C-alpha positions in Angstrom: 142.5 60.6 156.6 144.2 63.7 154.8 147.5 61.9 156.5 146.8 58.6 155.3 146.0 59.6 151.9 149.0 61.9 152.1 151.2 59.1 153.3 149.7 56.7 150.1 150.3 59.5 147.6 153.6 60.2 148.6 154.5 56.2 148.3 153.4 56.2 144.8 155.2 59.9 143.6 158.1 57.6 145.1 157.8 54.3 143.8 156.8 55.4 140.3 158.9 58.7 139.6 161.6 58.4 142.7 160.7 61.9 143.8 161.2 61.7 147.3 158.6 63.7 149.3 160.5 66.8 150.5 161.3 67.4 147.0 157.6 67.0 146.0 155.8 68.9 148.5 158.5 71.6 147.5 157.7 71.3 143.9 153.7 71.5 144.7 154.5 74.9 146.6 156.8 75.9 144.2 153.6 75.9 141.5 151.1 77.0 143.7 149.3 73.8 142.9 146.8 74.5 145.9 146.0 77.7 145.2 143.9 76.2 141.7 140.5 76.5 142.6 139.8 73.2 140.3 142.4 71.3 142.0 141.4 72.4 145.1 137.3 71.4 144.6 138.6 68.0 142.9 140.8 67.1 145.8 137.8 68.0 148.1 135.7 66.0 146.1 137.8 62.9 146.1 138.1 63.3 149.6 134.7 63.2 150.2 134.1 59.8 148.0 137.3 58.5 150.2 135.3 59.1 153.2 131.5 57.8 151.9 133.9 54.7 151.0 135.1 54.5 154.6 131.6 55.0 156.1 130.2 52.1 153.8 133.0 49.7 155.0 132.7 50.8 158.4 129.3 52.0 159.5 130.4 53.2 162.8 132.0 56.4 161.2 130.0 59.5 161.1 128.1 58.4 164.1 130.2 60.6 166.6 133.4 58.1 166.8 136.7 59.7 167.0 137.9 59.8 163.4 134.5 59.3 161.9 133.2 62.1 159.5 131.1 64.0 162.7 134.2 63.4 165.0 136.8 66.0 166.3 137.7 68.3 164.0 134.4 68.3 161.9 133.7 71.7 161.3 130.3 73.0 159.7 129.6 71.6 156.6 133.5 69.9 156.3 133.0 66.7 157.7 136.5 66.3 159.4 138.5 66.2 155.8 140.9 69.4 156.4 139.1 71.8 154.4 
C-alpha cells in the first residue's frame, strides 16, 4: 500500500506542478519534511485510514492474507504500514 500511495502522490505532483519524482523527493529530504513529528503523525493517520477503506472494500484483507493488515511486514501495532 505505501508504494501505491507514493506512486499516486508523485503522479499528482507531476500532473499539477510539473515536478518530476526525483526533484520532488530531493526537496522533501532537503527540507527534512519527514523529520517533522506532526507531518509523520498525519501521514501515518492517513495511511491507516486508507488501509481501513481498503479492508472495507475487501474483507479478506487483515485476515492474514498477503498484503493485508496482518500480512508480511506487519510489526506489533504497525499494521504493516511501513512505519
